[in-house]
MDAnalysis code that builds the backbone (N, CA, C; Angstrom):
import MDAnalysis as mda
import numpy as np

u = mda.Universe.empty(618, n_residues=206, atom_resindex=np.repeat(np.arange(206), 3), trajectory=True)
u.add_TopologyAttr("name", ["N", "CA", "C"] * 206)
u.add_TopologyAttr("resid", np.arange(1, 207))
u.add_TopologyAttr("resname", ["MET", "ILE", "GLN", "PHE", "SER", "ILE", "ASP", "ASP", "LYS", "GLN", "LYS", "ILE", "SER", "ALA", "ALA", "ILE", "GLN", "ALA", "ALA", "GLU", "ARG", "ARG", "THR", "SER", "GLY", "GLU", "PHE", "VAL", "ALA", "VAL", "VAL", "ALA", "ARG", "ARG", "ALA", "ASP", "PRO", "TYR", "SER", "SER", "ILE", "ALA", "LEU", "LEU", "TRP", "ALA", "ALA", "GLY", "LEU", "ALA", "LEU", "LEU", "LEU", "PRO", "ALA", "LEU", "LEU", "LEU", "SER", "LEU", "PRO", "MET", "GLY", "LEU", "ARG", "PHE", "LEU", "HIS", "ILE", "TYR", "GLN", "LEU", "GLN", "LEU", "LEU", "SER", "PHE", "GLY", "LEU", "ALA", "VAL", "LEU", "ILE", "ILE", "MET", "LEU", "TRP", "PRO", "ALA", "LEU", "HIS", "LEU", "ALA", "LEU", "VAL", "PRO", "LYS", "ALA", "VAL", "LYS", "HIS", "ALA", "ARG", "ALA", "SER", "ARG", "LEU", "ALA", "ARG", "ALA", "GLN", "PHE", "TYR", "GLU", "GLN", "GLY", "VAL", "GLN", "LEU", "THR", "ALA", "GLY", "HIS", "SER", "GLY", "VAL", "LEU", "PHE", "PHE", "VAL", "SER", "LEU", "ALA", "GLU", "HIS", "TYR", "VAL", "GLU", "ILE", "VAL", "ALA", "ASP", "LYS", "GLY", "ILE", "HIS", "GLU", "LYS", "VAL", "GLY", "ALA", "GLU", "ARG", "TRP", "GLN", "GLY", "ILE", "VAL", "ALA", "SER", "PHE", "VAL", "ALA", "GLN", "VAL", "ARG", "ARG", "GLY", "GLU", "VAL", "THR", "GLU", "GLY", "PHE", "SER", "ALA", "ALA", "ILE", "GLY", "ALA", "ILE", "GLY", "ASP", "ALA", "MET", "ALA", "GLU", "HIS", "TYR", "PRO", "ARG", "ALA", "ALA", "ASP", "ASP", "ARG", "ASP", "GLU", "LEU", "SER", "ASP", "GLY", "LEU", "ILE", "GLU", "ILE"])
u.atoms.positions = np.array([
    [-13.898, -48.974, -37.767],
    [-14.635, -47.994, -37.043],
    [-15.959, -49.365, -36.179],
    [-16.603, -48.475, -35.432],
    [-17.605, -49.379, -34.300],
    [-19.134, -49.344, -34.867],
    [-19.486, -50.522, -34.937],
    [-20.126, -50.940, -35.387],
    [-21.131, -51.284, -34.110],
    [-22.637, -51.198, -34.468],
    [-23.480, -51.586, -33.755],
    [-24.561, -52.749, -33.623],
    [-24.625, -53.810, -33.015],
    [-25.537, -55.197, -32.897],
    [-26.832, -55.117, -32.725],
    [-27.749, -55.535, -33.519],
    [-29.331, -55.020, -32.878],
    [-29.302, -55.703, -31.155],
    [-28.756, -56.786, -30.705],
    [-28.386, -56.272, -29.457],
    [-27.775, -55.070, -28.755],
    [-26.868, -54.132, -29.388],
    [-26.791, -53.196, -29.366],
    [-27.576, -51.932, -28.693],
    [-28.621, -52.240, -29.798],
    [-29.370, -51.525, -30.521],
    [-30.129, -51.452, -29.109],
    [-30.067, -52.173, -28.270],
    [-31.973, -52.843, -27.838],
    [-31.290, -52.228, -26.482],
    [-30.409, -52.132, -26.389],
    [-29.829, -52.609, -24.807],
    [-30.362, -50.771, -24.632],
    [-29.324, -50.131, -26.094],
    [-29.792, -48.767, -25.658],
    [-30.658, -48.084, -25.817],
    [-31.732, -48.755, -26.589],
    [-33.454, -48.756, -26.233],
    [-33.908, -48.621, -24.884],
    [-33.214, -49.699, -23.864],
    [-34.053, -49.782, -23.011],
    [-33.438, -48.727, -22.072],
    [-32.068, -48.609, -21.841],
    [-31.384, -47.571, -21.514],
    [-32.684, -45.386, -21.652],
    [-33.127, -45.822, -22.832],
    [-33.647, -44.284, -23.122],
    [-34.618, -44.482, -22.475],
    [-35.258, -45.403, -22.652],
    [-36.663, -46.058, -22.480],
    [-37.027, -45.816, -20.596],
    [-35.947, -46.646, -20.188],
    [-35.744, -46.739, -17.981],
    [-35.277, -45.190, -18.226],
    [-35.056, -44.376, -18.807],
    [-34.509, -42.855, -18.327],
    [-35.964, -42.110, -18.290],
    [-36.520, -42.141, -19.520],
    [-37.974, -41.558, -19.626],
    [-38.177, -41.940, -18.375],
    [-38.062, -42.825, -17.820],
    [-39.861, -43.311, -16.319],
    [-39.727, -42.538, -15.633],
    [-38.081, -41.992, -15.490],
    [-38.174, -41.162, -14.603],
    [-38.721, -39.586, -14.508],
    [-38.768, -39.276, -15.588],
    [-38.708, -37.556, -16.087],
    [-39.586, -37.577, -17.362],
    [-40.111, -36.490, -17.134],
    [-41.153, -35.921, -18.501],
    [-40.040, -35.417, -19.876],
    [-38.821, -35.388, -19.434],
    [-38.079, -35.454, -20.433],
    [-37.970, -36.444, -21.436],
    [-37.872, -36.192, -23.357],
    [-37.424, -36.409, -23.811],
    [-36.678, -37.189, -25.236],
    [-35.454, -37.895, -24.531],
    [-34.181, -37.929, -25.247],
    [-34.267, -39.206, -26.547],
    [-33.222, -38.367, -27.119],
    [-32.703, -38.706, -28.563],
    [-31.598, -39.473, -28.231],
    [-30.540, -40.244, -29.224],
    [-29.459, -40.658, -29.712],
    [-29.494, -40.769, -30.909],
    [-28.413, -40.107, -31.290],
    [-28.006, -40.346, -32.491],
    [-26.605, -40.627, -32.602],
    [-25.962, -41.526, -33.854],
    [-24.678, -41.459, -34.049],
    [-24.479, -41.265, -35.523],
    [-23.420, -40.445, -35.759],
    [-22.922, -40.034, -36.905],
    [-21.552, -40.567, -37.677],
    [-21.564, -41.352, -38.582],
    [-20.018, -41.958, -38.528],
    [-19.587, -40.688, -38.843],
    [-19.407, -39.835, -39.562],
    [-18.834, -38.483, -39.900],
    [-19.957, -37.849, -40.118],
    [-19.402, -36.602, -39.415],
    [-20.168, -34.894, -39.973],
    [-19.709, -34.387, -41.081],
    [-18.973, -34.286, -42.141],
    [-18.708, -34.010, -42.898],
    [-18.192, -34.686, -44.456],
    [-18.004, -34.638, -45.302],
    [-16.916, -35.195, -45.952],
    [-15.703, -34.367, -46.125],
    [-15.581, -33.154, -46.046],
    [-14.780, -32.175, -46.194],
    [-13.471, -32.786, -47.314],
    [-14.510, -32.120, -48.269],
    [-14.282, -32.132, -49.997],
    [-12.950, -31.046, -49.536],
    [-14.083, -29.865, -49.207],
    [-12.758, -28.665, -49.351],
    [-11.105, -28.931, -49.247],
    [-11.615, -29.485, -47.645],
    [-10.047, -29.728, -47.632],
    [-9.283, -30.154, -48.115],
    [-9.432, -31.657, -48.595],
    [-8.533, -32.414, -49.477],
    [-8.176, -31.855, -50.912],
    [-9.087, -31.059, -50.793],
    [-8.705, -30.199, -52.599],
    [-8.345, -28.689, -52.590],
    [-8.189, -27.556, -50.787],
    [-7.124, -27.045, -50.995],
    [-5.483, -27.833, -49.890],
    [-5.131, -29.078, -49.695],
    [-3.922, -29.952, -49.673],
    [-3.722, -30.179, -51.201],
    [-4.299, -30.469, -51.622],
    [-4.517, -31.524, -52.882],
    [-3.547, -29.941, -54.323],
    [-4.221, -28.998, -54.329],
    [-4.176, -27.360, -54.261],
    [-2.705, -27.240, -54.349],
    [-2.824, -27.342, -53.099],
    [-1.581, -26.787, -52.357],
    [-0.302, -27.262, -52.407],
    [0.209, -28.797, -52.334],
    [0.541, -29.289, -53.146],
    [1.319, -28.886, -54.625],
    [0.303, -28.847, -55.893],
    [0.395, -28.979, -56.662],
    [1.038, -27.509, -57.395],
    [0.838, -26.762, -56.102],
    [1.496, -25.226, -56.049],
    [2.964, -25.123, -55.651],
    [3.119, -26.050, -55.311],
    [4.472, -26.296, -54.902],
    [5.899, -26.710, -55.549],
    [5.180, -27.741, -56.552],
    [5.837, -28.511, -57.227],
    [6.547, -27.514, -58.382],
    [6.411, -26.828, -58.944],
    [7.781, -26.102, -60.440],
    [8.402, -25.725, -59.572],
    [8.775, -25.614, -58.074],
    [9.418, -24.655, -57.256],
    [10.358, -26.344, -56.973],
    [10.287, -27.029, -57.220],
    [10.868, -28.547, -57.003],
    [11.415, -28.870, -58.590],
    [10.628, -29.094, -59.094],
    [11.149, -29.285, -60.685],
    [12.030, -28.804, -61.068],
    [11.929, -27.636, -60.944],
    [12.957, -25.865, -61.815],
    [14.114, -26.663, -60.018],
    [14.104, -26.576, -59.506],
    [15.140, -26.833, -58.444],
    [16.027, -27.712, -59.128],
    [15.851, -29.229, -59.756],
    [16.127, -30.043, -60.566],
    [17.191, -29.804, -62.381],
    [18.297, -30.224, -62.329],
    [18.390, -30.426, -63.851],
    [17.916, -30.991, -64.481],
    [16.672, -30.496, -65.270],
    [15.906, -31.685, -65.640],
    [15.370, -31.044, -66.999],
    [15.609, -29.656, -67.089],
    [15.074, -28.720, -68.121],
    [13.991, -29.279, -68.994],
    [12.742, -29.229, -68.378],
    [11.545, -28.800, -67.963],
    [11.167, -27.927, -68.658],
    [10.241, -28.506, -69.921],
    [9.586, -26.709, -69.930],
    [8.604, -26.392, -69.634],
    [7.751, -25.217, -69.429],
    [6.683, -25.145, -68.388],
    [5.678, -25.570, -68.860],
    [5.459, -25.710, -69.763],
    [4.492, -26.545, -70.205],
    [4.099, -27.877, -70.142],
    [5.843, -28.965, -70.076],
    [5.331, -30.035, -69.195],
    [4.991, -29.741, -67.236],
    [5.788, -29.121, -67.101],
    [5.654, -28.291, -65.542],
    [3.877, -28.675, -65.406],
    [3.262, -27.983, -66.113],
    [1.789, -27.727, -65.886],
    [0.938, -28.535, -65.968],
    [1.815, -29.702, -66.678],
    [0.938, -30.411, -66.440],
    [1.051, -31.835, -65.808],
    [2.395, -31.598, -65.161],
    [2.450, -32.685, -64.180],
    [1.654, -31.920, -62.759],
    [1.907, -30.662, -62.498],
    [0.803, -29.837, -62.520],
    [-0.536, -30.856, -61.866],
    [-1.458, -30.487, -63.286],
    [-2.322, -31.188, -63.127],
    [-2.183, -32.333, -62.776],
    [-1.625, -32.999, -63.169],
    [-1.269, -34.888, -62.538],
    [-1.736, -34.925, -61.585],
    [-0.614, -34.039, -60.736],
    [-0.204, -33.727, -59.151],
    [-1.457, -33.247, -58.665],
    [-2.071, -32.432, -58.838],
    [-3.639, -32.261, -58.464],
    [-4.249, -33.453, -58.187],
    [-4.513, -33.959, -59.572],
    [-5.718, -34.532, -59.448],
    [-5.199, -36.354, -58.561],
    [-3.906, -36.445, -58.684],
    [-3.768, -38.094, -58.296],
    [-3.915, -37.648, -56.099],
    [-3.427, -36.411, -56.208],
    [-3.015, -36.494, -54.363],
    [-4.594, -36.007, -54.371],
    [-6.249, -35.550, -54.564],
    [-7.637, -35.573, -54.372],
    [-8.031, -37.297, -54.387],
    [-6.972, -38.168, -55.377],
    [-7.348, -39.180, -55.268],
    [-7.428, -39.566, -54.529],
    [-6.221, -39.285, -53.730],
    [-5.585, -39.911, -52.742],
    [-5.563, -39.743, -51.488],
    [-6.298, -38.295, -51.746],
    [-6.982, -37.520, -50.039],
    [-8.246, -38.556, -49.976],
    [-8.557, -38.246, -50.958],
    [-10.255, -38.678, -50.423],
    [-10.638, -40.210, -51.099],
    [-9.358, -41.385, -51.068],
    [-8.864, -42.719, -50.788],
    [-8.910, -43.203, -49.852],
    [-8.370, -42.528, -49.198],
    [-8.217, -42.213, -48.056],
    [-8.025, -42.282, -46.418],
    [-8.700, -42.343, -45.850],
    [-10.370, -41.826, -45.009],
    [-9.292, -41.320, -44.070],
    [-8.164, -42.212, -43.638],
    [-7.643, -42.420, -41.984],
    [-6.198, -41.041, -42.709],
    [-5.910, -40.520, -43.530],
    [-5.103, -39.515, -44.245],
    [-6.469, -38.519, -44.316],
    [-7.412, -38.853, -44.847],
    [-8.140, -37.507, -45.125],
    [-8.287, -36.495, -44.088],
    [-8.947, -37.095, -42.542],
    [-9.031, -37.246, -41.221],
    [-8.256, -36.079, -40.970],
    [-6.456, -37.242, -40.505],
    [-5.450, -36.072, -40.578],
    [-6.036, -34.992, -40.518],
    [-5.856, -34.815, -42.094],
    [-5.196, -33.996, -42.855],
    [-5.944, -32.027, -42.447],
    [-7.224, -32.667, -41.868],
    [-8.642, -31.745, -41.329],
    [-8.488, -31.395, -39.836],
    [-8.411, -29.942, -39.890],
    [-7.736, -28.942, -38.078],
    [-8.581, -29.369, -37.511],
    [-8.072, -29.967, -36.384],
    [-9.312, -30.729, -35.142],
    [-10.402, -29.578, -34.867],
    [-9.903, -27.480, -34.816],
    [-11.201, -27.309, -34.844],
    [-12.597, -27.046, -35.477],
    [-11.841, -27.125, -36.964],
    [-13.093, -27.969, -38.095],
    [-13.463, -28.730, -37.742],
    [-12.629, -30.284, -38.099],
    [-13.989, -31.264, -37.088],
    [-15.244, -30.868, -35.873],
    [-14.462, -30.327, -34.984],
    [-15.484, -29.957, -34.228],
    [-16.777, -29.342, -34.530],
    [-16.062, -28.206, -35.246],
    [-16.709, -27.290, -35.604],
    [-18.173, -28.558, -36.712],
    [-18.231, -28.728, -37.768],
    [-18.781, -29.806, -38.229],
    [-19.613, -30.529, -37.604],
    [-19.007, -31.044, -37.009],
    [-19.734, -32.073, -36.219],
    [-20.899, -31.546, -35.167],
    [-20.193, -30.691, -34.645],
    [-21.181, -29.020, -33.786],
    [-22.710, -28.789, -33.949],
    [-22.333, -28.844, -35.769],
    [-23.391, -27.751, -36.656],
    [-23.895, -28.860, -36.742],
    [-23.673, -30.437, -37.058],
    [-24.627, -31.446, -37.163],
    [-25.301, -32.313, -36.693],
    [-25.242, -31.797, -35.076],
    [-25.649, -31.977, -33.530],
    [-26.912, -31.223, -33.286],
    [-26.494, -29.275, -34.109],
    [-27.543, -28.985, -33.799],
    [-28.748, -28.910, -34.755],
    [-28.352, -29.573, -35.710],
    [-29.526, -29.020, -37.108],
    [-30.504, -31.100, -36.375],
    [-29.290, -32.128, -36.322],
    [-30.258, -33.370, -35.984],
    [-31.108, -32.600, -34.688],
    [-30.483, -31.907, -33.939],
    [-31.580, -31.297, -33.233],
    [-32.872, -31.066, -33.119],
    [-32.789, -30.237, -34.065],
    [-34.422, -30.009, -35.189],
    [-34.351, -30.858, -36.026],
    [-34.188, -31.352, -36.658],
    [-34.412, -32.817, -37.573],
    [-34.863, -34.227, -36.664],
    [-34.772, -34.098, -35.741],
    [-35.528, -35.395, -35.228],
    [-36.773, -34.622, -34.709],
    [-36.800, -33.789, -34.207],
    [-38.047, -32.277, -34.165],
    [-37.938, -32.233, -32.348],
    [-36.390, -32.742, -31.883],
    [-36.597, -32.685, -30.644],
    [-36.845, -31.532, -29.580],
    [-36.828, -30.300, -30.387],
    [-37.557, -29.235, -30.332],
    [-39.025, -28.849, -30.312],
    [-40.458, -29.599, -30.720],
    [-40.630, -29.718, -29.950],
    [-41.703, -30.220, -29.220],
    [-41.649, -30.771, -28.315],
    [-41.661, -31.566, -27.095],
    [-42.919, -30.513, -26.244],
    [-43.436, -30.885, -25.642],
    [-44.539, -29.988, -25.249],
    [-44.481, -29.178, -24.525],
    [-43.326, -29.625, -23.326],
    [-42.676, -29.348, -22.051],
    [-41.436, -28.849, -22.740],
    [-40.979, -29.043, -23.852],
    [-39.594, -28.103, -24.092],
    [-38.185, -29.050, -23.483],
    [-38.521, -30.049, -23.109],
    [-37.865, -31.107, -22.353],
    [-37.118, -32.415, -23.249],
    [-36.981, -32.151, -24.372],
    [-36.243, -32.881, -25.173],
    [-34.462, -32.100, -25.155],
    [-33.537, -33.712, -24.749],
    [-32.141, -33.543, -25.222],
    [-32.296, -34.497, -26.498],
    [-30.943, -34.140, -27.203],
    [-30.424, -35.011, -27.916],
    [-28.878, -35.360, -27.442],
    [-28.460, -36.820, -27.224],
    [-27.429, -37.143, -27.284],
    [-26.670, -37.581, -28.563],
    [-25.325, -36.485, -28.422],
    [-25.115, -36.964, -29.643],
    [-23.766, -37.108, -29.885],
    [-23.462, -38.308, -31.125],
    [-21.823, -38.869, -31.154],
    [-21.214, -39.404, -32.414],
    [-20.845, -38.546, -33.110],
    [-20.501, -38.367, -34.028],
    [-19.020, -39.116, -34.662],
    [-18.262, -40.160, -35.178],
    [-17.444, -41.687, -34.766],
    [-16.458, -40.885, -34.759],
    [-16.429, -40.475, -36.230],
    [-15.052, -40.524, -36.853],
    [-14.523, -39.017, -36.285],
    [-14.983, -38.272, -36.261],
    [-14.369, -36.759, -34.960],
    [-13.958, -36.712, -33.810],
    [-13.970, -38.277, -33.678],
    [-14.470, -38.547, -31.553],
    [-14.677, -36.806, -31.082],
    [-16.760, -37.034, -31.799],
    [-17.103, -35.974, -31.006],
    [-18.366, -35.864, -30.267],
    [-18.322, -35.901, -28.948],
    [-19.705, -35.804, -28.447],
    [-20.151, -34.584, -27.791],
    [-21.483, -34.363, -27.754],
    [-22.130, -33.026, -27.427],
    [-23.793, -33.530, -26.849],
    [-24.148, -32.537, -26.112],
    [-25.826, -32.667, -25.339],
    [-26.018, -31.711, -25.901],
    [-26.858, -31.894, -26.843],
    [-27.747, -30.980, -27.240],
    [-29.016, -30.454, -26.063],
    [-29.907, -29.733, -26.164],
    [-31.188, -28.903, -25.171],
    [-31.717, -28.023, -25.277],
    [-32.849, -27.537, -25.109],
    [-33.293, -25.972, -24.696],
    [-32.076, -25.108, -24.003],
    [-32.382, -23.562, -24.059],
    [-31.546, -23.065, -23.702],
    [-32.195, -23.589, -21.968],
    [-33.381, -23.406, -21.602],
    [-33.775, -23.385, -20.418],
    [-33.169, -24.797, -19.402],
    [-33.140, -25.722, -20.166],
    [-32.341, -27.739, -19.438],
    [-31.397, -26.661, -19.437],
    [-30.227, -26.059, -20.621],
    [-28.697, -25.991, -20.028],
    [-28.960, -25.443, -18.893],
    [-29.887, -24.186, -18.434],
    [-29.407, -23.366, -17.888],
    [-29.906, -23.516, -16.177],
    [-30.792, -24.908, -16.200],
    [-30.953, -25.582, -15.111],
    [-30.090, -26.649, -14.371],
    [-29.586, -27.366, -15.572],
    [-28.663, -28.475, -15.199],
    [-27.348, -27.931, -14.901],
    [-26.899, -26.814, -16.111],
    [-25.421, -26.114, -15.940],
    [-24.698, -27.078, -16.615],
    [-23.719, -26.209, -17.231],
    [-22.546, -27.210, -18.546],
    [-21.435, -28.563, -18.127],
    [-21.477, -27.936, -16.455],
    [-20.564, -28.495, -16.012],
    [-21.314, -29.945, -16.087],
    [-21.670, -30.490, -15.346],
    [-22.300, -31.373, -15.104],
    [-22.324, -32.473, -16.987],
    [-23.058, -31.752, -17.603],
    [-23.077, -31.774, -18.973],
    [-22.107, -33.185, -19.339],
    [-21.007, -31.892, -19.290],
    [-19.099, -31.749, -19.264],
    [-19.308, -33.166, -18.216],
    [-19.371, -33.591, -16.967],
    [-19.545, -34.639, -16.915],
    [-19.682, -36.149, -16.876],
    [-20.773, -35.654, -18.099],
    [-21.153, -37.269, -18.386],
    [-21.027, -37.378, -19.603],
    [-20.418, -36.219, -20.447],
    [-19.562, -36.745, -21.680],
    [-18.201, -36.866, -21.294],
    [-17.214, -36.422, -20.322],
    [-16.391, -37.025, -19.741],
    [-16.551, -38.729, -19.383],
    [-17.197, -38.397, -18.542],
    [-17.507, -40.638, -18.368],
    [-17.752, -41.389, -19.161],
    [-19.041, -40.614, -20.566],
    [-19.010, -41.454, -21.736],
    [-17.324, -41.956, -22.686],
    [-16.578, -40.626, -22.464],
    [-15.567, -40.859, -23.341],
    [-14.287, -42.135, -22.682],
    [-14.862, -41.868, -21.270],
    [-13.286, -43.191, -20.400],
    [-14.109, -44.184, -20.924],
    [-14.708, -44.790, -21.077],
    [-15.876, -45.754, -21.068],
    [-15.901, -46.162, -22.198],
    [-15.898, -45.240, -23.731],
    [-15.269, -45.699, -25.149],
    [-13.751, -46.126, -25.022],
    [-13.214, -45.344, -23.899],
    [-11.930, -46.105, -24.727],
    [-11.328, -47.698, -24.511],
    [-11.906, -47.313, -23.303],
    [-12.160, -49.168, -22.228],
    [-12.298, -49.640, -23.394],
    [-12.914, -49.517, -24.049],
    [-14.014, -50.324, -25.223],
    [-15.510, -50.939, -25.317],
    [-16.279, -50.328, -24.156],
    [-17.378, -50.319, -23.610],
    [-18.179, -48.995, -23.746],
    [-18.674, -49.399, -25.283],
    [-18.795, -48.271, -25.874],
    [-20.620, -48.276, -25.319],
    [-21.079, -49.711, -25.611],
    [-22.902, -49.724, -25.535],
    [-23.198, -48.723, -24.358],
    [-22.608, -49.828, -23.170],
    [-21.517, -49.568, -21.440],
    [-22.156, -47.601, -21.409],
    [-21.238, -47.537, -22.222],
    [-20.885, -46.257, -22.261],
    [-22.506, -44.954, -22.442],
    [-22.782, -45.514, -23.683],
    [-24.217, -45.226, -24.013],
    [-25.828, -44.900, -22.679],
    [-25.508, -46.172, -22.469],
    [-26.674, -46.529, -21.158],
    [-25.804, -45.539, -20.191],
    [-24.744, -45.720, -19.967],
    [-24.261, -45.237, -18.442],
    [-24.947, -43.445, -17.952],
    [-24.255, -42.935, -19.824],
    [-24.819, -41.485, -20.479],
    [-25.967, -41.288, -20.602],
    [-26.834, -41.725, -20.965],
    [-28.133, -41.484, -20.957],
    [-29.021, -41.864, -19.616],
    [-28.339, -42.783, -18.991],
    [-28.924, -42.664, -17.343],
    [-28.796, -41.570, -16.765],
    [-27.455, -40.682, -17.173],
    [-26.973, -40.070, -16.348],
    [-27.799, -38.120, -16.781],
    [-27.786, -38.776, -17.926],
    [-29.003, -37.668, -18.502],
    [-30.141, -37.537, -17.270],
    [-30.584, -38.524, -17.618],
    [-31.686, -39.353, -17.109],
    [-31.500, -39.058, -16.069],
    [-31.362, -38.436, -14.942],
    [-30.931, -38.572, -13.390],
    [-30.937, -37.058, -13.310],
    [-30.645, -36.398, -13.937],
    [-30.222, -35.059, -14.415],
    [-31.402, -33.672, -14.825],
    [-31.857, -34.626, -15.332],
    [-32.945, -34.142, -16.021],
    [-34.609, -34.678, -15.089],
    [-33.966, -35.445, -13.689],
    [-35.489, -35.919, -12.643],
    [-35.249, -34.956, -11.956],
    [-34.273, -34.191, -12.008],
    [-34.308, -33.716, -10.798],
    [-34.795, -31.927, -10.950],
    [-35.079, -32.103, -12.002],
    [-35.477, -30.846, -12.685],
    [-36.744, -30.597, -13.346],
    [-36.732, -31.782, -14.062],
    [-38.703, -32.323, -15.038],
    [-38.791, -33.518, -14.401],
    [-39.927, -33.557, -13.534],
    [-40.235, -35.113, -12.814],
    [-40.657, -35.346, -14.119],
    [-41.227, -36.864, -13.448],
    [-42.483, -37.784, -14.628],
    [-43.672, -36.742, -14.379],
    [-44.400, -36.569, -15.322],
    [-45.569, -35.804, -15.126],
    [-46.548, -37.305, -15.386],
    [-47.837, -36.401, -14.469],
    [-49.318, -38.161, -14.264],
    [-49.072, -38.549, -16.168],
    [-49.634, -37.339, -17.450],
    [-50.511, -37.829, -18.038],
    [-48.971, -37.483, -19.299],
    [-47.873, -38.304, -18.811],
    [-46.375, -37.946, -19.437],
    [-46.505, -39.399, -21.029],
    [-45.913, -38.736, -22.043],
    [-46.423, -39.172, -22.509],
    [-45.216, -39.887, -24.082],
    [-44.681, -40.611, -24.367],
    [-43.368, -40.802, -25.301],
    [-43.830, -39.934, -26.822],
    [-43.128, -38.973, -27.128],
    [-42.932, -38.016, -28.319],
    [-41.850, -38.469, -29.577],
    [-41.015, -39.195, -28.992],
    [-39.463, -39.607, -29.623],
    [-39.167, -40.763, -29.785],
    [-38.562, -40.887, -30.548],
    [-38.226, -42.213, -30.792],
    [-37.115, -42.920, -29.837],
    [-37.278, -44.287, -29.671],
    [-36.511, -44.076, -28.379],
    [-34.920, -45.331, -28.510],
    [-35.299, -45.308, -30.395],
    [-34.276, -46.476, -31.403],
    [-33.003, -45.414, -31.225],
    [-31.841, -46.405, -31.353],
    [-30.407, -45.346, -31.438],
    [-30.960, -45.076, -33.379],
    [-30.177, -43.975, -33.013],
    [-30.580, -43.040, -34.486],
    [-29.167, -42.904, -35.494],
    [-28.664, -44.277, -36.489],
    [-27.175, -44.105, -36.479],
    [-27.318, -42.956, -38.310],
    [-26.665, -42.133, -38.399],
    [-26.688, -41.303, -39.860],
    [-25.656, -41.805, -40.813],
])
């Protein structure tokens, strides 16, 4: 899992401050270690395995009584839940990609409101959201900003960020993405003379 040093955080904060000097837009960067515990997914897989166990046991020449099969079912369910929950890589692998992205997107939107990005004076706040476990990246902004900037440009920024992360340039990727968002915002939301800093400039980890 990616860890951010104090130096990394300072570089990202500096990138946010530099971007905000060119526009009236406000930028918030949030990194989530994981968007959801996915407990229900672990329970579903464990229940499925436990339900299949009797068919396997009854096919074997062991002469097990139904009570013993039921006890083995309960044991297998408990063990399966324990193994899946304590093995993060396996747990995430069992979660469908669509579910992971849906949960991460839901968290991104929740953070947009929790961090107060929607409350900026000019409704010019932008959230750059990354969920590490789900390998998910999203730029969240007010509808008016999306309409002006366009989804294609946002997608290009996200794609460039992902490419840098794959090369191991995580901090550089954050700085470049925030800079690119700042460029896009500056075209439509130039910095005003009375502009003030309304939101946190630091990397927010959750």
